[in-house]
N, C-alpha and C positions, 0 to 999 in steps of 0.2 A: 644714378647714385652715388656718391664719392662710398668708401669703405670706411669700416670702422676698423677698432684701432686689432681687435680678434680677427679677424678679417686679413689686414693686411699683412700681420703674423702671419698667417695661415699662409700666407702664398707660398712660403722659401720650402717648407712642407711639399716634397712633389713626388712624384709613387720611387721615383728611386730613393731614392732618400729612406723611405716607410722597407723600403726591400733591401737597401744593407741594414736598416739600425734591425729589421725583421735579420739577418744574417747574423749580425756579432752579437747580439744579446739573448737571437736561439729563446723567438717569443713568434706569433703568426704576428703577419702583418697585420690581420683585422683587429689582432688587441694592440699592436702598436699604432695601424693609426686610431683608432678607439684612445685609447692613452693621452696623443699627442693632443688631441681633438680638444680636452676638458686637459691637462699639462696647461696650453698654452695661457685661457684668462683666468687658472689658477694663479699661473706668475704676475699677469699683470696686474693679478688682484693682490697680492703682495704686495703689490710694487703699489697697492693704489695707500698702504694702506700704509708702507711703508713713507710716503709719501708726505702726510699729514701727519706724524712727529719731527719735533722740534729738529733738525738738522737732518732729515733723511731725505729727501732730495738732494744733497749734499752729498751723502752715501752712493743715491743712485748714479750721479753724475760720476763720481771715482770707478762707478765701475764701468760705464762707456768709456773714458777715456782705457779704459782699461782693455775692453775689446774694438781691435780696429776690423770693421767690416771687412774690411780685401783678404786677412790673414783667417779669420771667424766663416767666410761667408766659401770659402774656397774649398774648403774642408770638412762639414761640420761632423761628417759621419764619425770622426777622431777626437770632438767631444766625447765621443761615448765610452771609448776605451782609457781615458784621460786622468780617473781615479781622482786623490783629492791633488786637485790643481787650482786653480783660481776661479776657476764654474763651480768649485764646492765648496768653495769660499764665496761663495752669491749666493748658497744656499740657503744657509746656517745664516746668512747678515739677512739673508729679505725674511728669516719664515723661522728664523728664532732653534727656540722649543718646542717650535710647532710644525718643524719639516717630519721628522718619526708617524704621528697620525694623520697628516697632510700626504705623503707616504703612500699607509694602508687605506686612505681611503680610495685616492689615484686606483692602487691598486687591485680594490675592492671593483671597482667602475672598465675596468681594462680588459681583468680578467691574467697581469700580469707580474713576472719578481714582484714583487719589492727592489732591493736591486736596481730592475729595469727600471720600475720607473725613477730613481732618485737617480740611471746615468741620463737617461728622456729630460728629465728637468735640466741635467747641468750639461746637453746641450742646444737646451730652452733658453737655457738664462742669454749665455754668453750671445746666442743668435739673438733678446728681444734686442741687446741692447748694442750690439753691432747697426742697431736698423733705427734705433735710438741716433746711434751717432752717424750714421752714415747720413740721416736727415737734417745735421745740421743743430741738432736740437738743444736750445740753452737751455739754464738749470726751470727759469721765469717760464719756461714754453712747456718744460716738461710738466711742472706741474700743473701749470695750463690745461695741454693733453692728460694729464692722467686723472681728473678732474672733470674735465667737457668727455670723458668715455666713458667712468664713473659704473655707469648704469648698462649703457653695454657689456658689458663686461664683469659686470656681477648679473646680469640675463643667459652670459653667457656658461655659469656658474654653474656646474651637476645641485642639483638643488641638497641642499642642506651641508656646502659648503664652505656657505657663507660664516655657518655659527663657529667658524672656526678662527675666522678672524674678526668677528665679530663686529660685524658691520649691522645686529642687528635686524631692524625692521625690510633694513634693504634689500633679501634673498626670503624665500617664502623657504621656512622654519623647518619644524616638526608637519607632520601632515596630520592638516587636524585634522577629517574627518576621521583619524586610528583615534583621536582623542572623542571626539564625539560619541565616534558608535561605544568607548567604553565609557560613555558618561551617560551615556542616553541611561530612560527608564531608568526604575528605582534595582535596585540588586536585590533579592530577594529575602533577607534578614531585615530589611526596611520596612517593606507591607505591614507584617504583624505590630512592628512598634504602630504607624499610622494610623490601621484599623484602631487601635487599643487610644489612641489621642483618639480617635473620631468617635467611642463606646463613648469617654471622658468627658465627653463637649458634649453630646447628648444632654449627659447625667446630669451631669453641670445644671444644663438648662432645668430639666423635669425638675430639676430638688428646688429649685429658684422659685419652677412656678407653681410651689406646696404652697397655703396659707397653714395647714392641720396644725403644724407645728413649727411652730419660725423659730422657738431661740434652737430647737435640731437640728430645722433646715438649716437656721446661719454656720453653726457647725462643720455641719456635711459640707456647705456649699465652702467656707474658708479651706474646707478641705481641700475637697477635688479643686478648688483653684492652684494651693497648693501643686498637688500633683500633672493638673495639668503648665503650669510655666514647667514644673521639674523635666518632664513628658519633650515639650517645647525643644525645652535646653537640650535635651541629650539630642535631641530627632535634628537638630541644628551644631551642637558639637559631634553626630557619629556624619552627615553630608557634607559638611563642612572637612572632614578630614579624609571623607571619601576623596572626593575635589585636591585633595593635599598628597593621597598614595598616589593618584594621577599625575598629578602635576612633577611628580618624584619619579615615577615610572619614566615621565617623557625627559624629563632632563637626565636621570641614567642613559637609555637606550639613545638618545639622541636620536638627528634627523633623519624623520622615509627616504631614502634616495631607489631609484631606479637601477636594476643590475642585471647586466646580460650573462646567463652563463652559460660554458661552452657549446650544449645540444642549442642553443639559438633560445630557452623558457628565458622571460625577465623575469624578474621577482621584486616584489617590493619591499625593503625591507633597510630598520633599523642600521647605523650609524655600530654603534657599539651590541647589538644587539648579538645572538648563538648564530645564524647564517651568517653573520659578517665574520667573525671568526674561525669562523667553519672554513669558509671559503677563502680566508687567507691562508687559512693553515695549509688545505691542501695543495694551492699556488705557489704557496713555498716553497728549495726542494728543499733548505737545509732543517724542515723541521723530517724527526722521524719517529714511527708509531713508537712506543713506548707504552706501562701500565698509570703512567702518575698525571699525564696527562687526560683533562678535562674538563669538558661548556658543557655547562648547566644553564638549559631551557628558561626565557626567561618572561613565555607567555602559556601557560599554562598554566589552567585549574581544574578541578576535583571538584565534588563537590564534600561537605565537611564528612570525616569518617568514611571517605568511600572510594573505591578507587576507577566513578565511572566520570572521564574526561565530561567539563560542559563546551559548548559548542561556543563558546568565543576561544578555544583554544584552534582551531580545526587552521586561523591561519599559518599559526606558526607549525606546527605540522605536514600542510600540503607546504612548507617552503621546503621543511628539511629533507619531506619526500620526492622533491623537485630537485633539489643540490645531490642525493645521492644518485639517483635515471640519470645528470647529468653527469656527476661518477661512475660509472658504472663497478670499479672495479674498488670500490670501499663499498667496506663492513666496517660495523658498531655497535658495541653492548652497550646498552642501556641502563642502566644505576639509578635505583631509587634508592628515599634517602627520609625521614620523617626526625625529628626530635623528638628527645628523651623526655618528654612528658605520656602519663602511662604507662598499658602495662608491656616489657617490653617485644614480650611474643608479639600481640598485638600488632605491633611496630609494624615488628618483617612480615608480615606477613600482610598493611598495607601497603607499604613501602614494595614488594612483591606484587603483586597486586596493581598496583598503580604501573610498575616500570610494563610487563606486559600487557596493560591498557594499552600501554601510549605504543611497542611490539603493533601487536594487534591493527595499530588503526594505520601506522606506517605503507603496516601491510596491504590491507583493504584499500589505500589510497596509489597502491601498486611498488610495489616495496618487496623483492620475492625476500621470500622468511628467514632465505638459505644467510642471509645479508647481517640479518640482526637476532643480537641474542638482551635476553634484560633480565638482571635481577634484583631482587631487595636489597635492603644491606640495611635495615632496619637506624636505630638510632648511631649509630657504628661508625664515622669520621664528617665527623662536625666539622664543618669548615666558617662558623660562627662559635658566639655562648652563645649557649644553651638558659644562661639566667636572667637574659634580657627580650622583651617580644621581637626587636628587630630581628633577633639573635636564633632567633625559634624557627622567622618564617628564611631566614638563608638558608637552614638548613632541611627547610621542608620542600623537598627541591627533585627534579630531575637530571642527573647529564649524561652527557654521550660520551663513549669514549672510543681515535677510531684505532680500529687495532688491524684497519689494512685498507693502502694507503693507493697501492701499484698491485 
């Protein structure tokens, strides 16, 4: 069976090359191998997208002409340390303003620094161009090749990365089972409304069958017709609002993808979720502990007016617990916050109780209690305008500050 393009390019990645890259970049060989395995289809996906633009193939062919296969393949590791040269130009031409997001994404998957991802892409780019040059591919041949290989390239992409290239349904995007879990079943507050609606409908039919006082019955029926219609409209609006909120959350968090922690535990996390943010920060040697950097939970839910966590919160709590286990030196402080609605003293007590509930749950999940502190700040330190419902929702949060990194 003939090899596809991803497989052909991957043959240039030898154990010796991985070993040299590991030494030059200060990363584990496992991290280098994993990053390269996703960086190759990522770069190829960028070429596919570029080739679909007007004059895009001409741009790629210009890169090919700049990459002599003899010079590139003779010393691939040297491209890891070339910095701002033509390989960096390749990256900006292919990925544009998406380069930073793609780098962060690959950094999370491989468990390597963002700078290491950039260096590896800077080596892979000229390597791929040299491969095209060695095969003597023409502009039209390159267009046909990328078009015919598109499905295998997208299939090799890690789940979720396709959204950055706007390939639509060609790649599995948001984790649909997560949405189904969130949207399945009726919210607790919706059940009473439906019961009221059912009671109104029952009363409506009972009254309609009453013949003793037709005039009064007609009046009651008309009134009930109005109330039933209003109730139905409220249910429709509420359900539609719930679906919209779920869609907004999905768009904000991004696609879910599989990520393996340094201790081998695999997590399923959203691209822009707090878990990804924490892992990226922990893996970035330039990030240092301070008192201003906070990461906010994005999938924690509490019972209204209480510090009791709902079952839907378990997924993210377990993920954070696993992250802390994978980074044993890591210590955190949890901050609880509310909006400014109601009594300030009550809000302070509620925020403190919620922060401590999260701390207790993390300890229950296996995190040493000495590594976690918690404090409530009430309506202090808002991050949005309390004059709007959206702003108040953002202010009701639990934040994480990393107090010790290593």
